[in-house]
ROTOR-35847 format. One record per residue: residue in three letters; x, z, y of N, C-alpha, C in turn. Coordinates in steps of 0.02 Angstrom, whole numbers, plus 50000, padded with zeros to 5 digits. Layout:
! residues N
ALAXZYXZYXZY...
//
This chain:
! residues 123
VAL511775042950339511075043950355510735037150361GLN510185036450326509795030350331509115031950360LEU508865027450402508235028550435507755022850418GLN507135024650405506625019650390506035020850436ALA505935016150482505395016650530504805012450507SER504205014750524503605010950508503045012850556GLY502505009050554501925010750594501775006250652GLY502215001550666502084997050722501504992350707GLY501294988650758500754983850749500474981450814LEU499904978250810499554975550868498954979950884VAL498894981950946498334986250966498114984251036GLN497484985351051497224983951118497424989551166ALA497454987851229497594992851280497104998651275GLY497365004651281496955010551274496945013351204GLY497195009551156497205011651087497785016151070SER497845017751006498365022350982498725019550922LEU499345021650915499745020150855500175026250841ARG500365027050778500835032350761501425029150723LEU502005030050751502615027750718502915033350677SER503205031550621503545036350578504255034250567CYS504695039150558505395037650544505635042750493ALA505765040550433506005044950380506765044550377ALA507085050450374507815050650374508075053450308SER508605050450284508955053250226509595056450253GLY509815061750224510415064950249510255070250301ARG510785073650324510705079150370510675076850442THR510165078850476510085077150547509825083250584SER509985083850648509735089250689509425086650753ARG509465080050762509205077050823508955070150805MET508365068550828508105061850818507765059450882GLY507725053050889507445050350950507125043550939TRP506745041550987506445034950989506665031451052PHE506835025251045507005020851100506605014451093ARG506555010651146506195004351141506554999051183GLN506444992851163506734987351199506234981651204ALA506044980151265505594974651279505994968251289PRO505684962451279506044956151288506354955651358GLY506994954051360507334953151423507524959551458LYS507404965251426507564971651458508054975551415GLU508364980451446508824984751409508444989851367ARG508774992351316508474997551275508385003851318GLU507805007051311507675012951351507435018751308PHE507585024651332507395030851298506645031851302VAL506355034351247505635035851245505535043351232ALA505825045951179505705052951160506265055351116THR506375061951117506885065051075506635071851051ILE506875073850993506705080350965507325083150931SER507425089550939507995092850909507785099450879TRP508105101450826507905107650793508505110850760GLY508465117450752508975121150717508655124850660MET509055127750618508805131150559508355136950578TRP508505140250633508135146250651507765145550717SER507695139550742507365138750806506815133550801ARG506345134050846505805129250849506075122550876ALA505735117350858505945110850882505835110250957ASP506295107050990506255105851061506155098351071THR505775096651123505625089551133505705087551206ARG505805081151217505825078351285505555071251281LEU505165069451331504875062751335505085059351400ALA505135052851398505255049151459504655049951505SER504775049651570504225050751618503685045351610SER503875039451589503395034051583502895035051526VAL503045039551480502595040651423502325047851420THR502555052151464502325059051465501575059251476GLY501235063251435500515063751439500155058751394ARG500515053951368500215048951324500535049051254PHE501175050251251501535050351187501715057451168ALA501825058551104502065064951080502525063751021ILE503055067751017503525067250961503485073650921SER503505073050856503465078950813503865077550749ILE503975082950711504365082150650504035086050593ASP504075083150534503895086550472504555087650436ASN504805093750440505465095150411505475094150335ALA504925095850303504905095250230504985087950209LYS504705083450249504745076350233505325072850268LYS505685076650310506225073750349505975067550387THR505395068250415505075062550450504885064550521VAL505055060250568504865061250637504305056250654TYR503835058650693503265054550712503255053550788LEU503035047750809502905046450879502175044450885GLN501775049050909501065047550920500985044450988MET500715038550990500645034851052499905033751067ASN499675036751120498975036151141498935032551208SER498345030351226498225026951290498755021551302LEU498865017451252499385012451256499235007251310LYS499765004951341499725000051395500114993751375PRO499944988051403500334981951387501084982851400GLU501264986851449501974987851463502324992151411ASP501954994851363502264998451307502494993551252THR502314987251260502514982351211503274981851207ALA503534982651147504254982651137504404983451062VAL505034982551045505274984550979505494991750986TYR505224996050944505385003150945505895004750891TYR506405008350910506945010250864506975017850858CYS507065020250798507195027350789507945028350779ALA508175034150800508885035750796508975042950775ALA509545044450746509675051250722510405053150732ASP510515059650733511195062250740511215069250711SER511805071450689511875078150660512025083450712ARG512165081550774512295086450826511655089750850LEU511725095850872511145099550898511005097450970GLY510385098750991510205097351060509845090651067LEU509475090251121509115084151135509585078551155GLY509345072451146509755066651165509325061251195ASP509445059651258509055054451292509475048451309SER510045047951277510485042151287510665039251219SER510765032651218510975029451156511615032551129ASN512045034851174512685037751153512605044351116ASP512005047251118511875053551083511715052651010TYR511725046450986511525045050917512025040750880ASN512165042650819512625038850777512275034450726TYR511635035850715511275032150664510655028950693TRP510535022750675509965019050701509585015550644GLY508925015550651508525011950604508375004950630SER508105000850587507864994250609507234995250650GLY507104991050696506544991850741505884990150710THR505364992750743504684991050724504324988550787GLN503974982950780503674979850838503004983150855VAL502934984650919502294987150946502074982250999THR501474979550991501204974851039500524977351063VAL500464978051129499854980451159499544974751199SER498954972751179498614967251214498164969951269SER498104965951322497694968151379496974965951370
//
């Protein structure tokens, strides 16, 4: 499975960005993590889906109400819509994928990782 993330950039506080992550190969779970300078990688959002079930999602408490994760199954692409961005959201954002079912909010829940995309929020 290969992942290609895009959509990062520089935005002012209060602005919005949408990250995309296109996956090749079979996946049933995808997620977004982020890592700020000097900090550990942290969970942001996860989405899981089955052939006959609706997608399920989970967001970190720090982004609930501001971010949303969604999937376009036809395009095998997961999106992270980020609204009301804050300077503390500044980080490199990584998408991750796995073929196992169920949500994953830990790095250990994913076998495949994309290269990061930088998000910078200015105050």
